[in-house]
C-alpha positions in Angstrom: 197.3 173.9 66.1 200.3 175.4 67.9 201.5 178.9 67.0 204.6 177.4 65.5 202.5 175.1 63.3 200.3 178.0 62.2 203.4 180.1 61.3 204.8 177.2 59.3 201.4 176.7 57.5 201.2 180.4 56.7 204.7 180.4 55.4 203.9 177.5 53.1 200.8 179.2 51.8 202.8 182.3 51.0 205.3 180.2 49.1 202.5 178.6 47.1 201.1 182.1 46.3 204.4 183.4 45.1 205.0 180.3 43.0 201.7 180.8 41.1 201.9 184.5 40.9 205.3 184.2 39.2 204.6 181.2 37.0 200.9 181.3 35.9 201.3 183.5 32.7 204.2 181.2 31.6 202.0 178.1 32.3 199.4 179.6 29.9 202.0 180.1 27.2 203.3 176.5 27.3 200.0 174.8 28.1 199.3 171.4 26.6 196.3 173.0 24.8 197.4 176.6 23.9 194.5 179.1 24.1 192.4 176.9 26.3 193.3 178.7 29.5 193.7 175.3 31.1 196.9 174.8 33.1 196.3 171.2 34.3 197.4 168.1 32.5 196.0 166.5 29.4 194.5 163.0 29.9 194.4 160.8 26.8 191.7 158.4 27.5 190.3 156.1 24.7 188.5 158.2 22.1 190.3 161.5 22.9 191.0 163.0 19.5 193.4 165.9 20.2 195.1 168.1 22.7 192.0 170.2 23.4 190.0 167.2 24.2 192.8 165.8 26.4 193.0 169.0 28.3 189.2 168.9 28.9 189.1 165.2 30.0 189.2 165.9 33.7 186.5 168.5 33.4 184.3 166.1 31.5 184.8 163.4 34.1 183.9 165.8 36.9 180.7 167.0 35.1 179.6 163.4 34.5 180.0 162.7 38.2 178.1 165.7 39.3 175.0 165.2 37.0 172.2 163.8 39.0 174.0 164.5 42.3 173.5 168.3 42.5 170.3 170.2 42.0 169.3 170.6 38.3 168.7 174.3 39.0 170.4 176.7 41.4 173.3 174.4 42.3 176.0 176.0 44.3 179.5 174.7 43.3 183.0 175.5 44.6 186.3 175.0 42.8 189.1 174.7 45.3 192.4 176.0 43.8 190.5 177.2 40.7 193.5 178.5 38.9 192.5 180.8 36.0 188.9 179.5 36.0 188.9 177.0 33.1 187.0 174.3 35.1 184.6 176.9 36.5 183.7 178.1 33.0 183.0 174.4 31.9 180.9 173.8 35.0 178.9 177.0 34.4 178.2 176.2 30.8 177.1 172.6 31.6 175.2 173.1 34.8 172.8 175.7 36.1 173.6 177.6 39.3 176.5 179.6 40.8 180.1 178.6 40.6 182.6 180.0 43.0 186.3 179.5 42.9 189.2 180.1 45.3 192.8 180.6 44.4 195.7 181.7 46.6 197.2 183.6 43.6 196.2 187.2 42.9 197.4 186.8 39.3 195.2 183.8 38.7 192.1 185.5 40.3 192.5 188.5 38.0 192.9 186.3 34.9 189.9 184.3 35.8 187.7 187.3 36.4 188.6 188.7 32.9 187.7 185.4 31.4 184.3 185.4 33.1 183.6 188.8 31.7 184.5 187.6 28.1 182.2 184.6 28.5 179.3 186.6 29.9 179.5 184.7 33.2 180.2 187.5 35.7 176.8 187.0 37.4 177.3 183.2 37.8 181.1 182.9 38.4 183.3 184.5 41.0 187.0 183.8 41.7 188.2 184.8 45.2 191.8 185.3 46.1 192.1 183.4 49.4 193.4 180.3 51.2 190.9 177.5 50.7 191.6 176.4 54.3 190.1 179.6 55.5 186.7 179.5 53.8 183.8 181.3 55.5 181.2 179.2 57.4 178.5 180.1 54.8 177.4 179.3 52.2 177.1 175.6 52.0 177.9 173.9 48.7 176.2 171.1 46.7 179.6 170.0 45.5 183.3 170.9 45.6 186.0 170.1 43.1 189.8 170.4 43.2 192.1 169.7 40.2 195.8 169.5 41.0 195.4 171.8 44.0 194.7 169.8 47.1 198.4 168.7 47.4 199.3 172.3 48.1 197.4 172.2 51.4 199.9 172.3 54.4 197.6 169.8 56.2 195.0 167.6 54.4 194.1 166.1 57.7 192.9 169.5 58.9 191.5 170.6 55.5 189.1 167.7 54.9 187.0 168.2 58.0 186.7 171.9 57.3 185.4 171.2 53.8 182.9 168.6 55.0 181.4 171.3 57.3 180.7 173.4 54.2 179.3 170.6 52.1 175.6 169.9 52.1 174.4 166.4 53.1 174.7 164.1 50.0 177.2 166.6 48.5 180.2 165.5 46.6 183.9 166.3 46.9 185.8 165.4 43.7 189.6 165.5 43.8 191.9 164.9 40.9 195.6 164.9 41.9 198.8 163.1 42.6 198.8 160.4 45.3 201.9 158.7 46.6 202.0 154.9 46.5 203.8 152.3 48.6 205.9 151.1 45.7 209.7 151.0 46.6 209.0 152.8 49.9 212.3 153.5 51.7 214.3 153.3 48.5 216.8 156.3 48.6 216.2 157.2 45.0 212.4 157.2 45.5 212.5 159.4 48.6 215.0 161.8 47.0 212.7 162.1 44.0 209.6 162.8 46.1 211.5 165.4 48.2 212.4 167.2 45.0 208.7 167.1 43.9 207.6 168.5 47.2 210.2 171.3 47.3 209.8 172.3 43.6 206.0 172.3 43.4 205.4 173.6 46.9 203.6 170.3 48.0 202.3 170.4 51.5 200.3 167.1 51.6 201.3 164.0 49.8 199.2 160.9 50.9 198.2 157.5 49.6 194.6 157.0 48.4 194.1 154.7 51.4 195.2 157.5 53.8 192.8 159.9 52.1 190.0 157.3 52.4 190.6 156.9 56.2 190.7 160.7 56.9 187.6 161.2 54.8 185.7 158.5 56.5 186.6 160.0 59.9 185.2 163.4 58.7 182.0 161.9 57.4 182.7 161.2 53.7 182.5 157.9 52.0 184.6 157.1 48.9 182.3 156.5 45.9 185.0 156.1 43.2 188.7 155.9 42.7 189.8 156.2 39.1 193.5 155.8 38.2 194.3 158.0 35.2 198.1 157.6 35.3 198.3 155.4 32.3 196.5 158.0 30.2 199.1 160.8 30.8 201.7 161.4 28.1 205.0 161.3 29.9 208.4 161.9 28.3 207.4 164.4 25.6 210.2 166.3 23.9 209.9 169.3 26.2 209.9 167.0 29.2 213.1 165.3 28.1 214.7 168.7 27.6 213.6 169.8 31.1 215.1 166.6 32.5 218.4 167.3 30.8 218.5 170.9 32.2 217.5 169.9 35.7 219.9 167.0 35.6 222.7 169.4 35.1 221.9 171.2 38.3 222.2 168.0 40.3 226.0 168.1 39.8 226.2 170.7 42.6 223.5 170.1 45.2 224.0 173.6 46.7 223.1 175.1 43.3 219.9 173.1 43.1 218.9 174.1 46.6 219.2 177.7 45.7 217.4 177.3 42.4 214.5 175.6 43.9 213.7 178.8 45.8 213.2 180.6 42.5 209.6 179.9 41.2 210.7 179.3 37.5 213.4 176.8 38.5 211.2 175.3 41.2 208.6 174.4 38.5 211.3 172.8 36.4 212.8 170.8 39.2 209.4 169.7 40.6 208.1 168.9 37.2 211.1 166.7 36.3 210.7 164.8 39.6 207.0 164.4 39.0 207.6 162.8 35.6 210.2 160.5 37.1 207.9 159.5 40.0 204.8 158.9 37.7 206.8 156.8 35.3 207.9 154.5 38.2 204.5 154.6 39.9 205.9 156.1 43.0 203.1 158.7 42.3 199.8 158.1 40.6 197.3 160.5 39.2 193.8 159.6 40.4 190.3 161.1 40.2 188.5 160.4 43.5 184.8 161.0 44.3 183.8 161.4 47.9 180.3 161.9 49.2 178.9 163.3 52.4 176.7 160.9 54.3 
């Protein structure tokens, strides 16, 4: 990677860190399941009874796909972009072994460590404030998971091989995130919407599932499962409609929006509005993907 590319990647990582340092506590206040310490999306699959279960759906799906594929005892797991540790706690309660997490946000790491202390998990869970593209060569992990985090990588093409190197043979990499589709590719409204999503939510890597499969295969991973969860998201909630109205007002003067998107609070509003729009039109889809090292 050239020095210019490295500088650009480092600048992007700093912007992601600032975004989460400034927004995380607000995310917890307005979470879909208040008090759960989960800041990812609720997924309303058949049988889900309420917001707490919806917020836990992705964790449950991950745990189901790890059972029988990691050691029953002494498993070593890694949560990439672990946020405030909600998924880590679920993994620790459901599976034996050590659970490590990495987040670029100092604020998130501090909140996660306090939660581990409350749960009595400080000996089994650890959150590290670092860039997940700069993991140490050791230890090797039985499985890695990433929920709504991998898109922040400035280069997924570079990240995937580095993760494979730290994954034990037969280990699984489970990703749940937004993936771009080919629907309406080239349409001006689509490209404008995706650009706003990238700018607002500090997105560094936005790929199709097919592109992920190709880069994973080159790195020594095979795709085991691709589960489309988009239809189980609840789009257009009252607060989402309110945000769309507010964000829409900023589009009257593009220069105003360009300035606002640099402010983490407004960046979240602008990116979130674009995400809702893109998901509703299937320009983006929300998939859980299971990859396995040969």
